[in-house]
VEXDREN-2710 file (C-alpha; in Angstrom, 1 decimal):
% VEXDREN-2710
k/r/px/py/pz
1/UNK/26.9/2.2/2.9
2/UNK/27.2/-0.4/0.2
3/UNK/28.0/1.0/-3.3
4/UNK/25.4/-0.1/-5.9
5/UNK/26.3/-1.3/-9.4
6/UNK/24.7/0.5/-12.3
7/UNK/23.2/-0.5/-15.6
8/UNK/22.1/1.7/-18.5
9/UNK/18.5/2.3/-19.3
10/UNK/16.8/4.7/-21.7
11/UNK/17.2/8.5/-21.7
12/UNK/20.7/8.1/-20.3
13/UNK/19.3/6.8/-17.0
14/UNK/21.7/4.7/-14.9
15/UNK/19.8/2.3/-12.8
16/UNK/21.2/1.4/-9.4
17/UNK/21.2/-2.3/-8.5
18/UNK/21.7/-3.4/-4.9
19/UNK/22.8/-6.8/-3.6
20/UNK/20.7/-7.6/-0.5
21/UNK/22.6/-10.8/0.2
22/UNK/21.9/-14.5/0.2
23/UNK/22.8/-17.6/-1.9
24/UNK/20.7/-19.5/-4.4
25/UNK/18.5/-18.6/-7.3
26/UNK/18.2/-14.9/-8.1
27/UNK/15.2/-13.1/-6.6
28/UNK/14.6/-9.5/-7.7
29/UNK/12.7/-7.0/-5.6
30/UNK/10.7/-4.2/-7.2
31/UNK/9.7/-1.3/-4.9
32/UNK/6.7/1.0/-4.6
33/UNK/6.4/4.6/-5.8
34/UNK/8.3/7.0/-3.7
35/UNK/10.5/4.4/-2.1
36/UNK/13.6/2.5/-3.2
37/UNK/15.2/-1.0/-3.3
38/UNK/16.6/-0.9/0.3
39/UNK/13.1/-0.5/1.8
40/UNK/12.5/-4.2/0.8
41/UNK/15.8/-5.3/2.5
42/UNK/14.0/-6.3/5.7
43/UNK/11.6/-8.5/3.7
44/UNK/14.5/-10.0/1.7
45/UNK/16.3/-10.8/5.0
46/UNK/13.8/-13.6/5.6
47/UNK/14.6/-15.2/2.2
48/UNK/18.4/-14.9/1.9
49/UNK/18.8/-18.5/3.2
50/UNK/17.2/-19.7/-0.1
51/UNK/17.7/-16.9/-2.6
52/UNK/20.3/-14.4/-3.7
53/UNK/18.2/-11.2/-3.3
54/UNK/18.8/-8.1/-5.4
55/UNK/16.8/-4.9/-5.7
56/UNK/16.9/-1.8/-7.9
57/UNK/15.9/1.8/-7.7
58/UNK/13.5/3.0/-10.4
59/UNK/14.3/6.3/-12.2
60/UNK/13.8/9.3/-9.9
61/UNK/14.2/7.1/-6.8
62/UNK/17.1/6.1/-4.5
63/UNK/20.5/6.0/-6.0
64/UNK/19.5/5.8/-9.7
65/UNK/21.0/8.6/-11.8
66/UNK/18.4/10.6/-13.7
67/UNK/19.6/13.1/-16.3
68/UNK/17.7/16.3/-16.7
69/UNK/14.8/15.9/-19.1
70/UNK/14.5/12.1/-18.8
71/UNK/11.0/10.7/-18.9
72/UNK/9.1/9.8/-15.8
73/UNK/6.3/7.6/-17.0
74/UNK/5.2/4.0/-16.5
75/UNK/6.7/2.9/-19.8
76/UNK/10.0/4.5/-18.7
77/UNK/10.1/2.5/-15.4
78/UNK/9.3/-0.7/-17.3
79/UNK/12.4/0.1/-19.4
80/UNK/14.4/0.4/-16.2
81/UNK/13.2/-3.0/-15.0
82/UNK/14.0/-4.7/-18.3
83/UNK/17.4/-3.1/-18.3
84/UNK/18.0/-4.6/-14.8
85/UNK/16.8/-8.1/-15.9
86/UNK/19.1/-7.9/-18.9
87/UNK/22.1/-6.9/-16.8
88/UNK/21.4/-9.7/-14.3
89/UNK/21.0/-12.3/-17.1
90/UNK/24.3/-11.2/-18.7
91/UNK/26.1/-11.5/-15.3
92/UNK/24.4/-14.8/-14.5
93/UNK/24.1/-16.6/-17.9
94/UNK/23.1/-19.9/-16.3
95/UNK/20.5/-18.6/-14.0
96/UNK/17.5/-18.8/-16.4
97/UNK/14.3/-16.7/-16.0
98/UNK/14.2/-14.6/-12.8
99/UNK/11.8/-14.8/-9.9
100/UNK/10.4/-11.4/-8.8
101/UNK/8.7/-9.8/-5.8
102/UNK/6.9/-6.5/-6.2
103/UNK/5.1/-4.0/-4.0
104/UNK/2.6/-1.5/-5.4
105/UNK/4.1/0.2/-8.5
106/UNK/6.8/-2.6/-8.5
107/UNK/4.1/-5.2/-8.9
108/UNK/2.5/-3.4/-11.8
109/UNK/5.8/-2.9/-13.4
110/UNK/6.6/-6.7/-13.2
111/UNK/3.4/-7.4/-15.1
112/UNK/4.1/-4.9/-17.8
113/UNK/7.7/-6.0/-18.2
114/UNK/6.7/-9.7/-18.5
115/UNK/3.9/-8.8/-21.0
116/UNK/6.4/-6.8/-23.1
117/UNK/9.1/-9.4/-23.0
118/UNK/7.5/-12.9/-22.2
119/UNK/9.9/-15.3/-20.5
120/UNK/11.7/-12.6/-18.5
121/UNK/10.3/-14.0/-15.3
122/UNK/9.7/-17.6/-14.3
123/UNK/7.2/-16.5/-11.7
124/UNK/6.4/-13.5/-9.5
125/UNK/4.6/-12.5/-6.4
126/UNK/3.5/-9.0/-5.4
127/UNK/1.7/-7.3/-2.5
128/UNK/-1.1/-5.0/-3.8
129/UNK/0.4/-4.5/-7.3
130/UNK/-1.0/-1.5/-9.1
131/UNK/-3.1/-3.2/-11.7
132/UNK/-5.3/-0.6/-13.3
133/UNK/-7.9/-1.4/-16.0
134/UNK/-8.1/0.5/-19.3
135/UNK/-10.0/3.7/-18.6
136/UNK/-10.7/7.2/-19.7
137/UNK/-8.8/9.9/-17.8
138/UNK/-10.1/9.8/-14.2
139/UNK/-9.2/13.5/-13.7
140/UNK/-7.0/14.9/-10.9
141/UNK/-5.4/12.2/-8.7
142/UNK/-5.7/12.8/-4.9
143/UNK/-2.6/10.7/-4.3
144/UNK/-0.7/12.8/-6.8
145/UNK/-1.8/16.0/-5.2
146/UNK/-0.8/14.7/-1.8
147/UNK/2.6/13.6/-3.0
148/UNK/3.2/17.0/-4.6
149/UNK/2.8/18.6/-1.2
150/UNK/5.3/16.4/0.6
151/UNK/8.0/18.1/2.5
152/UNK/11.3/17.4/0.7
153/UNK/14.1/19.0/2.8
154/UNK/15.1/18.2/6.4
155/UNK/17.9/19.3/8.6
156/UNK/19.3/15.8/8.6
157/UNK/18.4/12.1/8.0
158/UNK/17.8/11.7/11.8
159/UNK/15.5/14.7/11.8
160/UNK/13.5/13.1/8.9
161/UNK/13.4/9.8/10.7
162/UNK/12.0/11.4/13.9
163/UNK/9.4/13.3/12.0
164/UNK/8.2/10.3/10.0
165/UNK/8.2/8.0/13.0
166/UNK/5.8/10.4/14.8
167/UNK/3.0/10.5/12.3
168/UNK/1.0/8.2/9.9
169/UNK/1.6/6.3/7.8
170/UNK/5.2/5.7/8.8
171/UNK/4.6/5.6/12.6
172/UNK/3.3/2.0/12.2
173/UNK/6.1/0.6/10.0
174/UNK/9.0/-1.4/11.4
175/UNK/11.8/0.9/12.5
176/UNK/14.4/-1.0/10.4
177/UNK/12.2/-0.3/7.3
178/UNK/11.9/3.4/8.1
179/UNK/15.6/3.6/8.9
180/UNK/16.4/2.1/5.4
181/UNK/14.0/4.5/3.8
182/UNK/15.6/7.5/5.3
183/UNK/19.2/6.3/5.1
184/UNK/19.0/5.5/1.4
185/UNK/16.2/7.8/0.3
186/UNK/17.8/11.2/0.8
187/UNK/20.7/13.0/-0.8
188/UNK/23.0/15.6/0.8
189/UNK/22.7/19.3/-0.1
190/UNK/25.6/21.8/-0.1
191/UNK/24.2/23.6/2.9
192/UNK/24.3/20.5/5.1
193/UNK/20.6/19.7/4.8
194/UNK/19.1/16.6/3.1
195/UNK/16.4/16.3/0.4
196/UNK/14.3/13.4/-0.8
197/UNK/15.9/11.5/-3.6
198/UNK/12.5/10.9/-5.1
199/UNK/11.3/14.5/-5.5
200/UNK/7.6/15.1/-4.7
201/UNK/7.0/16.1/-8.3
202/UNK/8.4/12.8/-9.5
203/UNK/6.2/10.8/-7.1
204/UNK/3.2/12.9/-8.1
205/UNK/3.9/12.3/-11.8
206/UNK/3.9/8.5/-11.5
207/UNK/0.7/8.6/-9.5
208/UNK/-0.9/10.9/-12.0
209/UNK/-0.2/8.8/-15.1
210/UNK/-0.8/5.4/-13.6
211/UNK/-4.2/5.2/-15.3
212/UNK/-2.5/5.1/-18.7
213/UNK/-0.5/2.0/-17.8
214/UNK/-3.0/-0.7/-18.9
215/UNK/-1.3/-2.9/-16.3
216/UNK/-4.4/-4.9/-15.5
217/UNK/-4.8/-5.9/-19.1
218/UNK/-1.1/-6.9/-19.2
219/UNK/-1.5/-9.0/-16.0
220/UNK/-4.4/-10.9/-17.7
221/UNK/-2.2/-11.9/-20.6
222/UNK/0.6/-13.4/-18.4
223/UNK/1.5/-17.0/-18.8
224/UNK/3.8/-17.2/-15.8
225/UNK/2.5/-17.9/-12.3
226/UNK/1.7/-14.6/-10.6
227/UNK/0.5/-14.4/-7.0
228/UNK/-0.9/-11.2/-5.8
229/UNK/-1.6/-10.2/-2.2
230/UNK/-4.5/-7.9/-1.1
231/UNK/-4.8/-6.1/2.2
232/UNK/-7.8/-5.4/4.4
233/UNK/-8.8/-2.1/3.0
234/UNK/-12.1/-1.8/1.1
235/UNK/-10.9/0.5/-1.6
236/UNK/-7.7/1.8/-3.3
237/UNK/-5.0/-0.7/-4.4
238/UNK/-6.5/-3.5/-2.3
239/UNK/-9.8/-3.2/-4.2
240/UNK/-7.9/-3.2/-7.6
241/UNK/-5.9/-6.3/-6.6
242/UNK/-9.1/-8.2/-5.8
243/UNK/-10.7/-7.0/-9.0
244/UNK/-7.7/-8.2/-11.0
245/UNK/-7.9/-11.6/-9.4
246/UNK/-11.7/-11.8/-10.1
247/UNK/-11.3/-10.9/-13.7
248/UNK/-8.2/-12.9/-14.6
249/UNK/-8.1/-16.6/-13.6
250/UNK/-4.3/-16.7/-14.2
251/UNK/-3.7/-14.6/-11.1
252/UNK/-3.7/-16.2/-7.6
253/UNK/-5.1/-14.1/-4.8
254/UNK/-3.8/-14.0/-1.2
255/UNK/-5.6/-12.1/1.5
256/UNK/-3.9/-10.3/4.4
257/UNK/-5.1/-8.4/7.5
258/UNK/-2.7/-5.6/6.6
259/UNK/-2.9/-2.3/4.9
260/UNK/-1.0/-1.1/1.8
261/UNK/2.2/-0.9/3.8
262/UNK/2.0/-4.6/4.8
263/UNK/5.5/-5.5/3.6
264/UNK/6.8/-2.7/5.8
265/UNK/4.8/-3.7/8.9
266/UNK/5.0/-7.5/8.8
267/UNK/7.8/-8.5/6.4
268/UNK/8.2/-11.9/8.1
269/UNK/4.5/-12.9/7.3
270/UNK/4.8/-11.7/3.7
271/UNK/8.1/-13.6/3.3
272/UNK/6.4/-16.8/4.5
273/UNK/3.9/-16.5/1.7
274/UNK/6.5/-15.7/-0.8
275/UNK/8.6/-18.7/0.2
276/UNK/5.6/-21.0/-0.2
277/UNK/4.7/-19.5/-3.5
278/UNK/8.1/-20.0/-5.1
279/UNK/8.4/-23.5/-3.6
END
């Protein structure tokens, strides 16, 4: 297993950065809630002929090191992304502004990071970015409640893989994506079992405070080109993605006959769109 490099973020968090391969301009991949950078490696594999692909793990996810008491909010994960972009800029001083690819939370985080620090990204593309309009508290989040109930401990990574592969929503994702999720998304316990690196409580907390992010307003202020893909579902994040494109003319909408796990089900198709966008 490749050893990540680390960069410092706020609250003593050390963010893991993964090299996904390739040559050319830097292309940064930003993952969804509950996942990690390696789940986007199959998508990146279709782009490594043109880009040097890198990904990071947000706090509370994957290999990123999270001290006890560190915050788990949207502003916190934006700080993680900005820490990564600063580290990449320092290591590649002639690279110029980055290109970025996001999925779900990762897409919303890109918009918030660029809004906070304009010029961080030259352009970006995201599949169903979580772009939420300013609102009053919506009350209890069904997604947060479901995340909090997730099983965290398994006998082994193989046992986790078999369980996930046998039931929705993971039963329809590509096996290499699921394998990456399991191989890099669990940590070993002293008794020989494994537990999710992203604790159910962490995933639930990010879902529960998403409404505070003001990410749709941030997306509307962006001056960089930002392409956003919406799947075929009538509600949820797909609906928010279409709403964002309808309200903000600076966003370019792409429609797909896929659900929210589209990058995990047909990464080749998504990569074709990303390639055209950045070209």
